[in-house]
N, C-alpha and C positions, 0 to 999 in steps of 0.2 A: 694377466688379465684380472686376477683377483685383487691386486693392489689398486687397479683403476676403480673397481667396483667399491672397494672400501673407501677410497677417497670420495667417490660420488655420494656414497651413503653419508659420510661425515659432512660433506659440504651441503647436502640436502637437509640435514637435521635442523639448522637454523631457519631454513626456509619453511620447513614443516611446522616448526614452533610458531613462526610468524603467521603462517596460514591458519593454524589452529587459533591463534589469538584473534585474528580478523574474524574468523567464523564465530567465535564466542561473542564478540561484540555485535556481529550481525544478528545472532540469535537473540541477544538482549534487546536490540532494537525491534526485531520482529515481535517479541513479546509485548513491547510497548505499543506497537502499531495495533496488535490484536486487542489490547485493552482499550485503546482509543476507538477502534471499530465497534467494540461492544458498547461503549458509551454512546457512540453515534447512533447505533441501532436503537438503543433505548429512547433517545431523543427523537429520531425519525418516526418511531412508533407513536410517540405522543403527538407529533405533528400530524401524522395520518389520522389519529383519533379525532383531533381537533377539526381537521378538514372534513372528515366524514360527518361529524356532528353538525357542522355548519354548511354542509352540502357544497363544499368547495372542490375544485379540481385537485386531484392528487398530484398530477404532473404539473410542474411549474418550470417552463423552459428558461425563464428569466433567472430563477434561482439556480438552475443547473449551469447556466452560463457564469453566474457569480462563483460557483464552486470551481469551475474550470479556471477562472481568472485567479483565484486564490492559489491553486496548484501551479499555474503558469508562473506567477510571481516568485514562488519559492523554488520550483524545479527547473524553470525555463532554461537556464544556462547549462544544466547538467544532462538534459535529454531532449528528445524531439517533441514537437507539438502533438504528433499522432500518438506517441506513447503516453503523454500526459492525458490526452483525451480518453484513451483506453482505460487508464487508471481511474480517472474521475467517473467514467461510465460504470466501471466495476464497483467503485465505492458507493455511488448512488443506487445502483441496482442491487447492492448487497442487502438492502432493507427488504424484509419479507413483505412489507406493505406496498412496495413498488410493483406496479404491474409487470408481470413477466412477459418477455418477448417469446412468441410461439411461432 
């Protein structure tokens, strides 16, 4: 039995290295996403301030539909519409100036 375990450990080593490589790449992408979200939050804050100054509605359903369309065009073939909608809702609601759902 010990021989089998040693072979399994040896054969799993390349898989573990590959898994670690994938996870490192994912972490790098996650950092990029976080930086982009931070930039987006800065801009949405400016949009909110402008809308408040000019007494405009904060929520713009047409704009939200545009955001969804952008994500659909990019992610559509790789996931489902409901998952993309959840993602876009989360991205939009991430802004502290977006009215929270209670």
